[in-house]
C-alpha positions as a printed NumPy array, in Angstrom:
array([[ 97.186,  75.388,  79.98 ],
       [ 94.499,  75.955,  82.576],
       [ 91.927,  76.401,  79.825],
       [ 92.795,  73.013,  78.326],
       [ 92.873,  71.29 ,  81.717],
       [ 89.545,  72.788,  82.79 ],
       [ 87.612,  72.154,  79.572],
       [ 85.839,  68.773,  79.681],
       [ 86.071,  67.144,  76.266],
       [ 88.367,  69.876,  74.992],
       [ 91.07 ,  68.855,  72.553],
       [ 94.405,  70.444,  71.792],
       [ 93.065,  71.245,  68.332],
       [ 89.859,  72.936,  69.502],
       [ 91.464,  74.92 ,  72.335],
       [ 94.384,  75.984,  70.124],
       [ 91.953,  77.151,  67.449],
       [ 90.021,  79.188,  70.033],
       [ 93.255,  80.797,  71.215],
       [ 94.604,  81.311,  67.707],
       [ 97.768,  79.3  ,  68.296],
       [ 99.323,  76.151,  66.867],
       [ 98.097,  72.837,  68.308],
       [101.648,  71.617,  68.871],
       [102.503,  74.793,  70.775],
       [ 99.561,  74.335,  73.126],
       [100.439,  70.667,  73.631],
       [104.037,  71.59 ,  74.494],
       [102.869,  74.236,  76.982],
       [100.475,  71.791,  78.647],
       [103.135,  69.087,  78.885],
       [105.672,  71.526,  80.358],
       [103.135,  72.786,  82.87 ],
       [102.251,  69.241,  83.894],
       [105.945,  68.433,  84.277],
       [106.468,  71.571,  86.39 ],
       [103.554,  70.605,  88.627],
       [104.607,  66.954,  88.745],
       [101.331,  65.711,  87.256],
       [101.348,  62.334,  85.524],
       [ 99.519,  61.781,  82.25 ],
       [ 97.2  ,  59.256,  83.92 ],
       [ 95.815,  61.935,  86.253],
       [ 96.387,  64.936,  84.008],
       [ 92.896,  65.702,  82.733],
       [ 90.262,  64.021,  84.86 ],
       [ 86.59 ,  64.17 ,  84.009],
       [ 84.754,  67.259,  85.143],
       [ 84.403,  67.28 ,  88.888],
       [ 82.014,  69.281,  91.01 ],
       [ 83.15 ,  72.666,  92.295],
       [ 82.705,  71.468,  95.891],
       [ 85.469,  68.878,  95.478],
       [ 87.866,  71.585,  94.339],
       [ 87.177,  73.675,  97.435],
       [ 88.324,  70.881,  99.755],
       [ 91.907,  71.074,  98.427],
       [ 94.635,  72.718, 100.47 ],
       [ 94.591,  76.557, 100.452],
       [ 97.709,  76.935,  98.286],
       [ 96.268,  74.664,  95.613],
       [ 92.951,  76.525,  95.772],
       [ 94.766,  79.837,  95.279],
       [ 96.598,  78.389,  92.258],
       [ 93.289,  77.153,  90.844],
       [ 91.665,  80.536,  91.321],
       [ 94.641,  82.354,  89.788],
       [ 94.468,  80.022,  86.791],
       [ 90.736,  80.687,  86.475],
       [ 91.297,  84.45 ,  86.645],
       [ 93.952,  84.194,  83.926],
       [ 91.572,  82.105,  81.821],
       [ 88.777,  84.631,  82.222],
       [ 91.085,  87.546,  81.436],
       [ 92.231,  85.789,  78.252],
       [ 88.617,  85.152,  77.326],
       [ 87.777,  88.798,  77.965],
       [ 90.643,  89.943,  75.711],
       [ 89.484,  87.564,  72.977],
       [ 85.895,  88.775,  73.207],
       [ 86.989,  92.419,  73.163],
       [ 89.058,  91.782,  70.032],
       [ 86.157,  90.01 ,  68.357],
       [ 83.819,  92.85 ,  69.306],
       [ 86.209,  95.433,  67.84 ],
       [ 86.495,  93.454,  64.599],
       [ 82.717,  93.234,  64.331],
       [ 82.35 ,  96.967,  64.969],
       [ 84.87 ,  97.767,  62.243],
       [ 83.153,  95.367,  59.852],
       [ 79.767,  96.91 ,  60.6  ],
       [ 81.112, 100.408,  59.925],
       [ 82.759,  99.232,  56.707],
       [ 79.65 ,  97.529,  55.38 ],
       [ 77.403, 100.388,  56.467],
       [ 79.544, 102.735,  54.375],
       [ 79.484, 100.358,  51.398],
       [ 75.711, 100.256,  51.04 ],
       [ 74.229, 102.773,  48.652],
       [ 70.549, 102.583,  49.341]])
């Protein structure tokens, strides 16, 4: 949810594809999260704003933003690690297949 909200120009389709999940599932998660936070659809995904504006929010909101960012980065790290492992396995496979 935080990834979708924090990605300027990101669509449900593109973010869902990056995460390897169904577009409708991501949309449902985002809508539930917005409902939980009491965010209206008119203010749900504003254009990218400078980092300085985010720092002027109240401390609890800033903590929530930072926690969401940490979760986003951890998810990205897991995805990159998985991709790296797949590439390593593919490289080993293809290195064994070549008979020079």
